[in-house]
N, C-alpha and C positions, 0 to 999 in steps of 0.2 A: 705646638704652640708654646709649651713650657720650655723649649730650647730656644726658639727663635725670638720670643718676646723679651728675652734677656740678652740677646746678641751674644750668646755663648760662643767663644772661639774653640774651646776644646771641651769635650764631654767624656768623662770616664765611664766606660760601659764594659759589659762582658761581651764575648764574641757573638753571642746569640742576639745581642741588641744592636749590632752595627747597622742592620738594615733600617732601623728607625732614624739613625743619624743621616744615612744616605737619603732617606725620604725628606727629612728636614732640609738638607742641602738642596735637593731638587726643587722643593717649594720656594726656598729663599731665592734661588737663582732665577726661577720663573717670575716671581714677584718683582725682583729687582729689574729684570729685563722689561716686563710689561708696564710697570708703574714707577720705576725709579727715576726716569727722566734725568739720567746722569748721576743720580744719588744711589748709594748702596744702602737701602733701608735695613736689610738683614745681613748679618755676617754669615758666611758659609761655614757651618760648624764642622769640626773634625772629630772623629772618634778616637779616643785614647784607650788602648787596651794594654793591660799588664799581661804580657805573654805568659808569665808564670801562673797567673790566676785568671786566665781568659774565661774559664768556665768551672764553677765549683760543682762537684758531683754530690749527689745525695747518698742516702744509705745503700741504694742498690746500684750505684755507679752511673745512673742516668743523671741528667741535669737536675739539680736540687729544685724542687717545685712542690707547692702545696697540692697541685692537681695530681701529682704522682704519689702523694703521701709519703715522701721520702726525705723530709726536712729534718734538720737537727735542731731541737729546741735549745737555744742558747740561754734564755731567761726563764721562760715558762716551765714550772715544775722543778726549778732549782738544779742543783748538782746531780740529784738522783735521776731526773729525767734525761739530763745530758749523758750521764754514764750509760743508762739503759739504751739510749739511741745509738751511741757509739758502739756498744756491744753488738748491735744488729747490722753494722756495716758489712757488706758482702766482701769476703776475702777468698783467696784461692785455697785449695786443700793441701797446701804444703805443711809438713809436720815441723814441730820445733827442731831446730838444728839444720833443717834443709834451707838452702838459699832461696830467698823470696825475690820476686820481680818488682822492684819499686816503681818501675816506669809504667806499670799497668794496674795501679792500685788506687782506688778513690781515697783510701785511708791516708796514703802518702800525700796526695794532692791536698787534702784537708789539713794535714799536719803542716805542710809547707806554707799554707795560708797564714799561719800564726807564728811560724818559726823564723828565726834569723837564718841567713844563708849557712852559717856554721852549724847550727842545730840541724838544719835540713840535711846537710851533707853527712853529719854524724849518724842521723837516723837512717838515711839511705844505706850507709855502710853496714850498720848493724843488721838491716834486713838482708843484705847480700851475704852476711856472715851467719844467717840462720835465726835471727830473733823470732821468737814465737809470735803469732798473730795476736794472741791474748795479751801478751806484754806490749805489743805495738799499740793495741787499742787503749791500754792503760796509759801509755805515753801520750797518745793523742788527747785523752781525757785530761791528763795533768796539764798539757800545754794549753788547751782551750780554757779550762777552768782557771788557770793562772791569769789569763787575760780577761775573761768574762766575769769570774766570781766576784771581784771587787765592785763591779757595776750592778750586781743584782739588787743591792740595797737601794740604789737610786731608782732602778726599774720598779721595785715594789712600792717605793714612795710615790712615784708618778702614777702608777696604776691605782693607788689608793686615793689619789687626788685628781680626778678628771678635770676639775676647774683650773688647776694649775697647767695641765696639758693644753687645755683650750686657750688659756691666756698666752702661752708660748706660741701656739699656732696662729693666733690672731696677730700677735706682734710680728711674726714672720711674714704673714700675709700683707700687713701694712707696709713693711719694708720692701717686699716684692712689688707691690702695686706702685710704690713711689718710683721704682726703676722702670717698670714696664709700661705704665700708663702713657707717658709722653710718646713713646714709640708706637704704641697701639693707636693713639689718636692721630699721629702723623700718617700711619699706614691707612687708616680709615679715610682720611682726607684725600690721600693719593688715589684711592679707588672711587672717590666721589661719595662716600658715606659721610655726610655732614649733618649736624643738628639742624632741625627746622629753624629757619630764621637766620642761619649763619650766612655770612657774605659768600656769594658765589665766586 
């Protein structure tokens, strides 16, 4: 519903979410066929996947998920919690000076999510040349903290003021309703769900 009621043409998702877009497409196609009467009520959405970041790994290399307890806290706990989490990322047992395999490392995937192509290529090369995992983890921490650190003050400010967060959410909901409501009403009418007393 949150895809179709806004007639989203393209939806950025991770590879593990593609099936949700496919389900939305199937529902839209079915509704349009059954109730459209020549009108395309719902756009058939397409999944947009960044092939480089199709799936972000967690600390243990599996998909990052709270249910796996392998997430990296970007804001909660500050830089200390971020550094401690990065230190727990699973790596191979290659010694400093030995070439590392950057193609099979969750640490590299996470680094690339924040790095420019030039930075990513340089990091990859350093690993091939034997960069120690401890130093690689420090580089990842520096990269992530460079992007996230300046946003922590805003996060703390919002967490300390839930009324402000609620106001932002309500404003967003009002904006979303203004876009979605006409389409939802038209779709209800198309399937015969009308308010009592409305003209048949």
